[in-house]
Backbone of each chain as nested JSON, in Angstrom:
{
  "chains": [
    {"id": "A", "residues": [
      {"number": 1, "name": "MET", "atoms": {"N": [68.384, 41.384, 10.894], "CA": [68.991, 40.196, 11.596], "C": [70.205, 40.677, 12.298]}},
      {"number": 2, "name": "ARG", "atoms": {"N": [70.465, 40.439, 13.515], "CA": [71.598, 41.114, 14.2], "C": [72.781, 40.179, 13.904]}},
      {"number": 3, "name": "ALA", "atoms": {"N": [73.965, 40.955, 13.835], "CA": [75.127, 40.118, 13.477], "C": [76.343, 41.028, 14.083]}},
      {"number": 4, "name": "THR", "atoms": {"N": [77.438, 40.26, 14.527], "CA": [78.483, 40.811, 15.157], "C": [79.887, 40.325, 14.35]}},
      {"number": 5, "name": "VAL", "atoms": {"N": [80.525, 41.335, 13.865], "CA": [81.858, 40.947, 13.234], "C": [82.923, 41.412, 14.16]}},
      {"number": 6, "name": "VAL", "atoms": {"N": [83.851, 40.53, 14.316], "CA": [85.094, 40.72, 15.243], "C": [86.301, 40.721, 14.113]}},
      {"number": 7, "name": "LEU", "atoms": {"N": [87.014, 41.864, 14.359], "CA": [88.064, 42.188, 13.45], "C": [89.425, 42.101, 14.156]}},
      {"number": 8, "name": "ARG", "atoms": {"N": [90.307, 41.342, 14.141], "CA": [91.689, 41.199, 14.789], "C": [92.736, 41.564, 13.774]}},
      {"number": 9, "name": "PRO", "atoms": {"N": [93.961, 42.034, 14.587], "CA": [94.935, 42.133, 13.766], "C": [95.553, 40.665, 13.605]}},
      {"number": 10, "name": "LYS", "atoms": {"N": [95.971, 40.336, 12.346], "CA": [96.589, 39.011, 12.208], "C": [97.965, 38.682, 12.793]}},
      {"number": 11, "name": "ALA", "atoms": {"N": [98.243, 37.353, 13.098], "CA": [99.186, 37.044, 13.861], "C": [100.544, 37.501, 13.058]}},
      {"number": 12, "name": "GLY", "atoms": {"N": [101.545, 38.108, 13.941], "CA": [102.644, 38.496, 13.307], "C": [102.547, 40.103, 12.922]}},
      {"number": 13, "name": "ILE", "atoms": {"N": [101.279, 40.688, 12.921], "CA": [101.166, 42.052, 12.322], "C": [101.274, 42.928, 13.656]}},
      {"number": 14, "name": "LEU", "atoms": {"N": [102.056, 43.836, 13.501], "CA": [102.594, 44.869, 14.542], "C": [101.205, 45.493, 14.937]}},
      {"number": 15, "name": "ASP", "atoms": {"N": [100.996, 45.414, 16.444], "CA": [99.78, 46.023, 16.848], "C": [100.021, 47.073, 18.033]}},
      {"number": 16, "name": "PRO", "atoms": {"N": [100.535, 48.112, 17.703], "CA": [100.848, 49.337, 18.523], "C": [99.982, 49.598, 19.569]}},
      {"number": 17, "name": "GLN", "atoms": {"N": [98.616, 49.542, 19.449], "CA": [97.636, 49.846, 20.447], "C": [97.603, 48.569, 21.436]}},
      {"number": 18, "name": "GLY", "atoms": {"N": [97.731, 47.442, 20.886], "CA": [97.956, 46.348, 21.877], "C": [99.144, 46.352, 22.818]}},
      {"number": 19, "name": "GLU", "atoms": {"N": [100.23, 46.749, 22.011], "CA": [101.395, 46.839, 22.95], "C": [101.334, 48.129, 24.098]}},
      {"number": 20, "name": "ALA", "atoms": {"N": [100.603, 49.108, 23.627], "CA": [100.383, 50.106, 24.721], "C": [99.582, 49.557, 25.571]}},
      {"number": 21, "name": "VAL", "atoms": {"N": [98.496, 48.949, 25.413], "CA": [97.552, 48.212, 26.499], "C": [98.462, 47.406, 27.523]}},
      {"number": 22, "name": "GLU", "atoms": {"N": [99.183, 46.618, 26.83], "CA": [100.034, 45.571, 27.509], "C": [100.992, 46.294, 28.526]}},
      {"number": 23, "name": "THR", "atoms": {"N": [101.617, 47.337, 28.072], "CA": [102.503, 48.015, 28.769], "C": [101.884, 48.833, 29.99]}},
      {"number": 24, "name": "SER", "atoms": {"N": [100.816, 49.488, 29.604], "CA": [99.911, 50.026, 30.801], "C": [99.39, 49.089, 31.832]}},
      {"number": 25, "name": "LEU", "atoms": {"N": [99.015, 47.967, 31.341], "CA": [98.465, 46.871, 32.451], "C": [99.441, 46.361, 33.334]}},
      {"number": 26, "name": "ARG", "atoms": {"N": [100.911, 46.167, 32.741], "CA": [101.846, 45.918, 33.621], "C": [102.388, 46.841, 34.315]}},
      {"number": 27, "name": "HIS", "atoms": {"N": [102.332, 48.229, 34.172], "CA": [102.692, 49.365, 34.88], "C": [101.519, 49.299, 36.172]}},
      {"number": 28, "name": "LEU", "atoms": {"N": [100.343, 48.85, 35.751], "CA": [99.423, 49.055, 36.85], "C": [99.427, 47.708, 37.797]}},
      {"number": 29, "name": "GLY", "atoms": {"N": [100.433, 46.775, 37.4], "CA": [100.569, 45.663, 38.253], "C": [100.022, 44.303, 37.859]}},
      {"number": 30, "name": "PHE", "atoms": {"N": [99.347, 44.387, 36.644], "CA": [98.629, 43.221, 36.279], "C": [99.666, 42.305, 35.366]}},
      {"number": 31, "name": "ALA", "atoms": {"N": [99.396, 40.799, 35.765], "CA": [100.354, 39.898, 35.121], "C": [99.839, 39.59, 33.738]}},
      {"number": 32, "name": "VAL", "atoms": {"N": [100.04, 40.337, 32.671], "CA": [99.742, 40.07, 31.361], "C": [100.828, 39.755, 30.581]}},
      {"number": 33, "name": "ALA", "atoms": {"N": [100.677, 38.682, 29.819], "CA": [101.659, 38.22, 28.952], "C": [101.556, 38.853, 27.541]}},
      {"number": 34, "name": "GLU", "atoms": {"N": [100.415, 39.057, 26.903], "CA": [100.205, 39.587, 25.77], "C": [98.683, 40.277, 25.619]}},
      {"number": 35, "name": "ALA", "atoms": {"N": [98.691, 41.402, 24.929], "CA": [97.329, 42.02, 24.707], "C": [97.414, 42.544, 23.128]}},
      {"number": 36, "name": "ARG", "atoms": {"N": [96.334, 42.257, 22.607], "CA": [96.03, 42.47, 21.186], "C": [94.772, 43.174, 21.088]}},
      {"number": 37, "name": "VAL", "atoms": {"N": [94.592, 44.185, 20.261], "CA": [93.372, 45.046, 20.328], "C": [92.782, 45.016, 18.733]}},
      {"number": 38, "name": "GLY", "atoms": {"N": [91.561, 44.662, 18.773], "CA": [90.767, 44.603, 17.629], "C": [89.465, 45.554, 17.576]}},
      {"number": 39, "name": "ARG", "atoms": {"N": [88.769, 45.191, 16.732], "CA": [87.474, 46.068, 16.683], "C": [86.186, 44.97, 16.537]}},
      {"number": 40, "name": "VAL", "atoms": {"N": [85.026, 45.434, 17.193], "CA": [83.887, 44.695, 16.98], "C": [82.786, 45.564, 16.29]}},
      {"number": 41, "name": "VAL", "atoms": {"N": [82.214, 45.212, 15.229], "CA": [81.154, 45.835, 14.653], "C": [79.72, 45.092, 14.771]}},
      {"number": 42, "name": "ASP", "atoms": {"N": [78.861, 45.758, 15.479], "CA": [77.529, 45.083, 15.714], "C": [76.523, 45.658, 14.545]}},
      {"number": 43, "name": "LEU", "atoms": {"N": [75.952, 44.857, 13.812], "CA": [75.25, 45.255, 12.581], "C": [73.595, 44.855, 12.671]}},
      {"number": 44, "name": "GLU", "atoms": {"N": [72.711, 45.65, 12.291], "CA": [71.403, 45.088, 11.981], "C": [71.269, 45.104, 10.576]}},
      {"number": 45, "name": "VAL", "atoms": {"N": [71.153, 43.779, 9.796], "CA": [71.129, 43.666, 8.74], "C": [69.888, 43.131, 7.973]}},
      {"number": 46, "name": "ASP", "atoms": {"N": [69.369, 43.712, 6.895], "CA": [68.071, 43.277, 6.29], "C": [68.5, 41.979, 5.443]}},
      {"number": 47, "name": "ALA", "atoms": {"N": [67.813, 40.905, 5.801], "CA": [68.257, 39.544, 5.188], "C": [67.049, 38.657, 5.406]}},
      {"number": 48, "name": "ASN", "atoms": {"N": [66.967, 37.575, 4.456], "CA": [65.785, 36.719, 4.404], "C": [66.233, 35.621, 5.316]}},
      {"number": 49, "name": "ASP", "atoms": {"N": [67.331, 35.084, 5.243], "CA": [67.964, 34.01, 6.135], "C": [69.389, 34.278, 6.326]}},
      {"number": 50, "name": "VAL", "atoms": {"N": [69.948, 33.402, 7.158], "CA": [71.237, 33.503, 7.895], "C": [72.348, 33.284, 6.699]}},
      {"number": 51, "name": "ALA", "atoms": {"N": [72.05, 32.401, 5.701], "CA": [72.917, 32.428, 4.614], "C": [73.253, 33.712, 3.901]}},
      {"number": 52, "name": "GLU", "atoms": {"N": [71.944, 34.302, 3.601], "CA": [72.045, 35.542, 2.743], "C": [72.752, 36.552, 3.503]}},
      {"number": 53, "name": "ALA", "atoms": {"N": [72.417, 36.823, 4.954], "CA": [73.055, 37.641, 5.785], "C": [74.552, 37.344, 5.865]}},
      {"number": 54, "name": "HIS", "atoms": {"N": [74.957, 36.111, 5.994], "CA": [76.46, 35.73, 6.205], "C": [77.214, 36.333, 4.849]}},
      {"number": 55, "name": "ALA", "atoms": {"N": [76.593, 36.062, 3.542], "CA": [77.258, 36.515, 2.349], "C": [77.358, 37.943, 2.192]}},
      {"number": 56, "name": "ALA", "atoms": {"N": [76.344, 38.564, 2.868], "CA": [76.451, 40.2, 2.665], "C": [77.394, 40.682, 3.507]}},
      {"number": 57, "name": "ILE", "atoms": {"N": [77.507, 40.044, 4.639], "CA": [78.305, 40.662, 5.692], "C": [79.854, 40.278, 5.291]}},
      {"number": 58, "name": "GLN", "atoms": {"N": [80.067, 39.015, 4.764], "CA": [81.438, 38.711, 4.028], "C": [81.793, 39.763, 3.074]}},
      {"number": 59, "name": "ARG", "atoms": {"N": [80.632, 40.376, 2.155], "CA": [81.105, 41.279, 1.22], "C": [81.405, 42.764, 1.79]}},
      {"number": 60, "name": "MET", "atoms": {"N": [80.635, 43.066, 2.868], "CA": [80.849, 44.321, 3.772], "C": [82.33, 44.191, 4.167]}},
      {"number": 61, "name": "CYS", "atoms": {"N": [82.704, 43.063, 4.726], "CA": [84.068, 42.944, 5.269], "C": [85.119, 43.231, 4.163]}},
      {"number": 62, "name": "GLU", "atoms": {"N": [84.894, 42.581, 3.153], "CA": [85.898, 42.654, 2.049], "C": [85.987, 44.263, 1.328]}},
      {"number": 63, "name": "GLN", "atoms": {"N": [84.861, 44.826, 1.312], "CA": [84.667, 46.126, 0.734], "C": [85.013, 47.221, 1.686]}},
      {"number": 64, "name": "LEU", "atoms": {"N": [84.681, 47.119, 2.959], "CA": [84.826, 48.325, 3.933], "C": [85.434, 47.793, 5.171]}},
      {"number": 65, "name": "LEU", "atoms": {"N": [84.885, 46.872, 5.871], "CA": [85.256, 46.765, 7.31], "C": [86.528, 46.351, 7.562]}},
      {"number": 66, "name": "ALA", "atoms": {"N": [86.96, 45.376, 6.8], "CA": [88.451, 44.872, 7.161], "C": [89.386, 45.224, 6.296]}},
      {"number": 67, "name": "ASN", "atoms": {"N": [90.533, 45.285, 6.714], "CA": [91.93, 45.484, 5.823], "C": [92.487, 44.077, 5.644]}},
      {"number": 68, "name": "PRO", "atoms": {"N": [92.207, 43.205, 4.587], "CA": [92.51, 41.88, 4.614], "C": [94.136, 41.554, 4.55]}},
      {"number": 69, "name": "LEU", "atoms": {"N": [94.899, 42.63, 4.339], "CA": [96.337, 42.369, 4.543], "C": [96.782, 42.144, 6.035]}},
      {"number": 70, "name": "ILE", "atoms": {"N": [96.037, 42.941, 6.821], "CA": [96.561, 42.944, 8.255], "C": [95.434, 42.524, 9.326]}},
      {"number": 71, "name": "GLU", "atoms": {"N": [94.284, 42.373, 8.746], "CA": [92.97, 41.946, 9.704], "C": [92.529, 40.632, 9.315]}},
      {"number": 72, "name": "SER", "atoms": {"N": [92.127, 39.811, 10.312], "CA": [91.222, 38.708, 9.955], "C": [89.993, 38.957, 10.616]}},
      {"number": 73, "name": "TYR", "atoms": {"N": [88.774, 38.397, 10.221], "CA": [87.52, 38.694, 10.829], "C": [86.677, 37.385, 10.922]}},
      {"number": 74, "name": "SER", "atoms": {"N": [85.779, 37.566, 11.859], "CA": [84.844, 36.535, 12.054], "C": [83.519, 37.096, 12.226]}},
      {"number": 75, "name": "ILE", "atoms": {"N": [82.469, 36.204, 11.509], "CA": [81.158, 36.596, 11.623], "C": [80.346, 35.823, 12.495]}},
      {"number": 76, "name": "GLN", "atoms": {"N": [79.435, 36.48, 13.337], "CA": [78.589, 35.698, 14.156], "C": [77.147, 36.189, 13.89]}},
      {"number": 77, "name": "LEU", "atoms": {"N": [76.151, 35.446, 13.541], "CA": [74.857, 35.81, 13.433], "C": [74.037, 35.069, 14.378]}},
      {"number": 78, "name": "GLU", "atoms": {"N": [73.027, 36.059, 14.746], "CA": [71.959, 35.485, 15.79], "C": [71.249, 34.4, 15.059]}},
      {"number": 79, "name": "GLY", "atoms": {"N": [71.167, 33.334, 15.959], "CA": [70.429, 32.167, 15.397], "C": [71.295, 31.178, 14.565]}},
      {"number": 80, "name": "ASP", "atoms": {"N": [72.567, 31.507, 14.662], "CA": [73.605, 30.65, 13.96], "C": [74.679, 30.396, 14.733]}},
      {"number": 81, "name": "ARG", "atoms": {"N": [74.32, 29.94, 16.089], "CA": [75.5, 29.784, 16.88], "C": [75.718, 28.193, 17.353]}}
    ]},
    {"id": "B", "residues": [
      {"number": 1, "name": "MET", "atoms": {"N": [96.395, 31.961, 30.828], "CA": [94.944, 31.857, 30.312], "C": [94.362, 32.813, 29.392]}},
      {"number": 2, "name": "ARG", "atoms": {"N": [93.939, 32.508, 28.245], "CA": [93.444, 33.409, 27.282], "C": [92.237, 33.968, 27.544]}},
      {"number": 3, "name": "ALA", "atoms": {"N": [91.885, 35.225, 27.45], "CA": [90.645, 36.004, 27.692], "C": [90.488, 37.044, 26.45]}},
      {"number": 4, "name": "THR", "atoms": {"N": [89.234, 37.234, 26.262], "CA": [88.721, 38.371, 25.412], "C": [87.718, 39.133, 26.117]}},
      {"number": 5, "name": "VAL", "atoms": {"N": [87.935, 40.556, 25.883], "CA": [87.234, 41.297, 26.548], "C": [86.437, 42.246, 25.462]}},
      {"number": 6, "name": "VAL", "atoms": {"N": [85.277, 42.258, 25.413], "CA": [84.599, 43.049, 24.25], "C": [83.997, 44.27, 24.835]}},
      {"number": 7, "name": "LEU", "atoms": {"N": [84.352, 45.443, 24.33], "CA": [83.906, 46.787, 24.734], "C": [83.015, 47.292, 23.874]}},
      {"number": 8, "name": "ARG", "atoms": {"N": [81.625, 47.824, 24.277], "CA": [80.906, 48.256, 23.272], "C": [80.288, 49.67, 23.813]}},
      {"number": 9, "name": "PRO", "atoms": {"N": [79.982, 50.588, 22.907], "CA": [79.46, 52.017, 23.293], "C": [77.969, 51.582, 23.987]}},
      {"number": 10, "name": "LYS", "atoms": {"N": [77.537, 52.141, 25.236], "CA": [76.399, 51.803, 25.707], "C": [75.302, 52.305, 24.781]}},
      {"number": 11, "name": "ALA", "atoms": {"N": [73.984, 51.676, 25.019], "CA": [72.796, 52.216, 24.249], "C": [72.667, 53.432, 24.571]}},
      {"number": 12, "name": "GLY", "atoms": {"N": [72.241, 54.367, 23.63], "CA": [71.932, 55.781, 23.68], "C": [73.064, 56.599, 23.576]}},
      {"number": 13, "name": "ILE", "atoms": {"N": [74.524, 55.948, 23.805], "CA": [75.569, 56.94, 23.64], "C": [75.905, 56.935, 22.202]}},
      {"number": 14, "name": "LEU", "atoms": {"N": [76.354, 58.251, 21.856], "CA": [76.525, 58.704, 20.408], "C": [77.749, 57.715, 19.921]}},
      {"number": 15, "name": "ASP", "atoms": {"N": [77.763, 57.218, 18.805], "CA": [78.776, 56.456, 18.154], "C": [79.118, 56.755, 16.803]}},
      {"number": 16, "name": "PRO", "atoms": {"N": [79.831, 57.934, 16.564], "CA": [80.225, 58.536, 15.441], "C": [80.957, 57.43, 14.211]}},
      {"number": 17, "name": "GLN", "atoms": {"N": [81.719, 56.567, 14.926], "CA": [82.426, 55.618, 14.003], "C": [81.416, 54.566, 13.538]}},
      {"number": 18, "name": "GLY", "atoms": {"N": [80.398, 54.214, 14.408], "CA": [79.355, 53.351, 13.874], "C": [78.409, 54.014, 12.82]}},
      {"number": 19, "name": "GLU", "atoms": {"N": [78.183, 55.367, 13.09], "CA": [77.346, 56.033, 12.064], "C": [78.073, 56.16, 10.723]}},
      {"number": 20, "name": "ALA", "atoms": {"N": [79.291, 56.469, 10.69], "CA": [79.988, 56.491, 9.517], "C": [80.149, 55.228, 8.787]}},
      {"number": 21, "name": "VAL", "atoms": {"N": [80.313, 54.18, 9.564], "CA": [80.264, 52.814, 8.995], "C": [78.82, 52.531, 8.395]}},
      {"number": 22, "name": "GLU", "atoms": {"N": [78.053, 52.791, 9.227], "CA": [76.506, 52.705, 8.606], "C": [76.145, 53.334, 7.194]}},
      {"number": 23, "name": "THR", "atoms": {"N": [76.78, 54.621, 7.023], "CA": [76.478, 55.515, 6.168], "C": [77.321, 54.933, 5.003]}},
      {"number": 24, "name": "SER", "atoms": {"N": [78.55, 54.574, 5.117], "CA": [79.497, 54.011, 3.997], "C": [78.82, 52.755, 3.489]}},
      {"number": 25, "name": "LEU", "atoms": {"N": [78.249, 51.927, 4.461], "CA": [77.768, 50.751, 3.949], "C": [76.501, 50.712, 3.203]}},
      {"number": 26, "name": "ARG", "atoms": {"N": [75.541, 51.809, 3.384], "CA": [74.403, 52.187, 2.81], "C": [74.861, 52.714, 1.32]}},
      {"number": 27, "name": "HIS", "atoms": {"N": [75.893, 53.606, 1.366], "CA": [76.375, 54.149, -0.032], "C": [76.902, 52.973, -0.866]}},
      {"number": 28, "name": "LEU", "atoms": {"N": [77.332, 51.899, -0.207], "CA": [77.83, 50.668, -1.122], "C": [76.685, 49.866, -1.589]}},
      {"number": 29, "name": "GLY", "atoms": {"N": [75.513, 50.13, -1.016], "CA": [74.263, 49.36, -1.41], "C": [73.792, 48.249, -0.484]}},
      {"number": 30, "name": "PHE", "atoms": {"N": [74.466, 48.306, 0.592], "CA": [74.015, 47.204, 1.642], "C": [72.884, 47.698, 2.458]}},
      {"number": 31, "name": "ALA", "atoms": {"N": [72.111, 46.738, 2.801], "CA": [70.926, 47.118, 3.485], "C": [71.206, 46.878, 4.954]}},
      {"number": 32, "name": "VAL", "atoms": {"N": [71.592, 47.914, 5.535], "CA": [71.88, 48.01, 7.111], "C": [71.086, 48.945, 7.903]}},
      {"number": 33, "name": "ALA", "atoms": {"N": [70.567, 48.36, 8.891], "CA": [69.733, 49.283, 9.785], "C": [70.384, 50.042, 10.77]}},
      {"number": 34, "name": "GLU", "atoms": {"N": [71.477, 49.43, 11.315], "CA": [72.23, 50.054, 12.317], "C": [73.632, 49.354, 12.405]}},
      {"number": 35, "name": "ALA", "atoms": {"N": [74.585, 50.361, 12.854], "CA": [75.838, 49.722, 12.983], "C": [76.396, 50.405, 14.209]}},
      {"number": 36, "name": "ARG", "atoms": {"N": [77.155, 49.645, 15.186], "CA": [77.755, 50.203, 16.222], "C": [79.272, 49.565, 16.146]}},
      {"number": 37, "name": "VAL", "atoms": {"N": [80.225, 50.304, 16.595], "CA": [81.624, 49.843, 16.566], "C": [82.114, 49.929, 18.033]}},
      {"number": 38, "name": "GLY", "atoms": {"N": [82.636, 48.881, 18.571], "CA": [83.418, 48.667, 19.536], "C": [84.718, 48.208, 19.611]}},
      {"number": 39, "name": "ARG", "atoms": {"N": [85.338, 47.573, 20.664], "CA": [86.815, 47.278, 20.539], "C": [86.857, 45.898, 21.224]}},
      {"number": 40, "name": "VAL", "atoms": {"N": [87.747, 44.918, 20.853], "CA": [87.909, 43.618, 21.503], "C": [89.473, 43.678, 21.814]}},
      {"number": 41, "name": "VAL", "atoms": {"N": [89.612, 43.315, 23.121], "CA": [91.047, 43.049, 23.615], "C": [91.055, 41.495, 23.851]}},
      {"number": 42, "name": "ASP", "atoms": {"N": [92.141, 40.971, 23.23], "CA": [92.457, 39.63, 23.569], "C": [93.732, 39.724, 24.594]}},
      {"number": 43, "name": "LEU", "atoms": {"N": [93.661, 39.055, 25.6], "CA": [94.656, 39.048, 26.617], "C": [95.099, 37.613, 26.893]}},
      {"number": 44, "name": "GLU", "atoms": {"N": [96.468, 37.582, 27.235], "CA": [96.964, 36.3, 27.975], "C": [97.504, 36.724, 29.244]}},
      {"number": 45, "name": "VAL", "atoms": {"N": [96.479, 36.239, 30.337], "CA": [96.804, 36.489, 31.706], "C": [97.249, 35.44, 32.535]}},
      {"number": 46, "name": "ASP", "atoms": {"N": [98.087, 35.759, 33.483], "CA": [98.531, 34.819, 34.34], "C": [97.737, 34.646, 35.386]}},
      {"number": 47, "name": "ALA", "atoms": {"N": [97.134, 33.546, 35.563], "CA": [96.1, 33.136, 36.777], "C": [96.014, 31.905, 36.995]}},
      {"number": 48, "name": "ASN", "atoms": {"N": [95.709, 31.566, 38.322], "CA": [95.458, 30.032, 38.794], "C": [94.216, 29.505, 38.289]}},
      {"number": 49, "name": "ASP", "atoms": {"N": [93.338, 30.235, 38.342], "CA": [91.875, 29.605, 37.774], "C": [91.124, 30.812, 37.183]}},
      {"number": 50, "name": "VAL", "atoms": {"N": [89.946, 30.396, 36.683], "CA": [88.974, 31.045, 35.846], "C": [88.483, 32.334, 36.78]}},
      {"number": 51, "name": "ALA", "atoms": {"N": [88.033, 32.086, 37.964], "CA": [87.746, 33.004, 38.908], "C": [88.678, 34.247, 39.224]}},
      {"number": 52, "name": "GLU", "atoms": {"N": [90.08, 33.78, 39.539], "CA": [91.094, 34.658, 39.637], "C": [91.209, 35.458, 38.44]}},
      {"number": 53, "name": "ALA", "atoms": {"N": [91.293, 34.75, 37.204], "CA": [91.363, 35.682, 35.906], "C": [90.268, 36.614, 35.63]}},
      {"number": 54, "name": "HIS", "atoms": {"N": [89.15, 36.115, 35.946], "CA": [87.869, 36.992, 35.831], "C": [87.868, 38.186, 36.573]}},
      {"number": 55, "name": "ALA", "atoms": {"N": [88.3, 38.106, 37.833], "CA": [88.5, 39.327, 38.918], "C": [89.457, 40.203, 38.409]}},
      {"number": 56, "name": "ALA", "atoms": {"N": [90.684, 39.756, 37.863], "CA": [91.694, 40.671, 37.562], "C": [91.255, 41.266, 36.243]}},
      {"number": 57, "name": "ILE", "atoms": {"N": [90.649, 40.609, 35.235], "CA": [90.181, 41.457, 34.071], "C": [89.111, 42.553, 34.403]}},
      {"number": 58, "name": "GLN", "atoms": {"N": [88.427, 42.255, 35.336], "CA": [87.321, 43.029, 35.694], "C": [88.109, 44.318, 36.352]}},
      {"number": 59, "name": "ARG", "atoms": {"N": [89.123, 44.288, 37.075], "CA": [89.946, 45.398, 37.709], "C": [90.547, 46.112, 36.389]}},
      {"number": 60, "name": "MET", "atoms": {"N": [91.125, 45.351, 35.412], "CA": [91.713, 46.043, 34.14], "C": [90.807, 46.932, 33.511]}},
      {"number": 61, "name": "CYS", "atoms": {"N": [89.482, 46.246, 33.467], "CA": [88.321, 47.041, 32.734], "C": [88.066, 48.318, 33.402]}},
      {"number": 62, "name": "GLU", "atoms": {"N": [87.998, 48.321, 34.845], "CA": [87.671, 49.375, 35.638], "C": [88.887, 50.49, 35.621]}},
      {"number": 63, "name": "GLN", "atoms": {"N": [90.134, 50.002, 35.653], "CA": [91.232, 50.651, 35.659], "C": [91.901, 51.461, 34.436]}},
      {"number": 64, "name": "LEU", "atoms": {"N": [91.652, 50.788, 33.348], "CA": [92.25, 51.13, 31.966], "C": [91.37, 50.726, 30.729]}},
      {"number": 65, "name": "LEU", "atoms": {"N": [90.806, 49.669, 30.786], "CA": [90.356, 49.197, 29.333], "C": [89.205, 49.948, 29.09]}},
      {"number": 66, "name": "ALA", "atoms": {"N": [88.217, 50.096, 30.007], "CA": [86.877, 50.671, 29.619], "C": [86.661, 51.954, 30.151]}},
      {"number": 67, "name": "ASN", "atoms": {"N": [85.877, 52.697, 29.533], "CA": [85.297, 54.115, 30.091], "C": [83.942, 53.743, 30.607]}},
      {"number": 68, "name": "PRO", "atoms": {"N": [83.634, 53.577, 31.757], "CA": [82.539, 52.97, 32.251], "C": [81.224, 54.024, 31.879]}},
      {"number": 69, "name": "LEU", "atoms": {"N": [81.341, 55.326, 31.851], "CA": [80.441, 56.235, 31.517], "C": [79.671, 55.905, 30.337]}},
      {"number": 70, "name": "ILE", "atoms": {"N": [80.537, 55.568, 29.283], "CA": [79.889, 55.221, 27.929], "C": [80.296, 54.04, 27.348]}},
      {"number": 71, "name": "GLU", "atoms": {"N": [80.762, 53.101, 28.116], "CA": [81.107, 51.717, 27.28], "C": [80.754, 50.548, 28.36]}},
      {"number": 72, "name": "SER", "atoms": {"N": [80.209, 49.471, 27.913], "CA": [79.71, 48.314, 28.487], "C": [80.926, 47.406, 28.188]}},
      {"number": 73, "name": "TYR", "atoms": {"N": [81.232, 46.384, 29.158], "CA": [82.069, 45.346, 28.681], "C": [81.785, 44.099, 29.075]}},
      {"number": 74, "name": "SER", "atoms": {"N": [82.177, 43.014, 28.373], "CA": [81.826, 41.534, 28.509], "C": [83.019, 40.785, 28.544]}},
      {"number": 75, "name": "ILE", "atoms": {"N": [83.414, 39.825, 29.479], "CA": [84.689, 39.218, 29.54], "C": [84.282, 37.648, 29.179]}},
      {"number": 76, "name": "GLN", "atoms": {"N": [85.156, 37.037, 28.224], "CA": [85.051, 35.721, 27.896], "C": [86.333, 35.191, 28.271]}},
      {"number": 77, "name": "LEU", "atoms": {"N": [86.468, 34.012, 28.999], "CA": [87.634, 33.148, 29.4], "C": [87.637, 31.816, 28.784]}},
      {"number": 78, "name": "GLU", "atoms": {"N": [88.795, 31.289, 28.303], "CA": [88.851, 30.142, 27.697], "C": [88.713, 29.129, 28.854]}},
      {"number": 79, "name": "GLY", "atoms": {"N": [87.652, 28.155, 28.583], "CA": [87.419, 26.954, 29.536], "C": [86.258, 27.74, 30.566]}},
      {"number": 80, "name": "ASP", "atoms": {"N": [85.435, 28.667, 30.079], "CA": [84.394, 29.247, 30.806], "C": [83.315, 29.77, 29.918]}},
      {"number": 81, "name": "ARG", "atoms": {"N": [82.924, 28.721, 29.024], "CA": [81.886, 29.171, 27.998], "C": [80.55, 28.42, 28.219]}}
    ]}
  ]
}
């Protein structure tokens, strides 16, 4: 089952990469008020159903993919939109 | 206007970060067939309408955000889903 996890820096958390992107875009002449940079992880997971896959991916986020102190994550599963 | 740009390594392009994630998830006991890691950029753009914002973000991708040789990108605008 294909899944996509989007990880974003939490509101209020410093995001130097986003600030660099924002500054560079302004220097290029773009009217940008804010830029925040996160990560996207596309996964192919072996699971029998959407609920099982969702539970597994949540554990993956807690154990490896996300830093819960500074990042929030959302999970999208194919066939679950 | 809020926008989200998702940048992914193109198919066939080596993705060492994705391979590291895949290996680590397997070591943790997860049944993962593939993992690919990309970036997500959340932007607040000054634009009068969706078409103008989309055109501006496309130029941002070409000039700064994406490496078109190895990355593909998709643009999502609020109010354009």
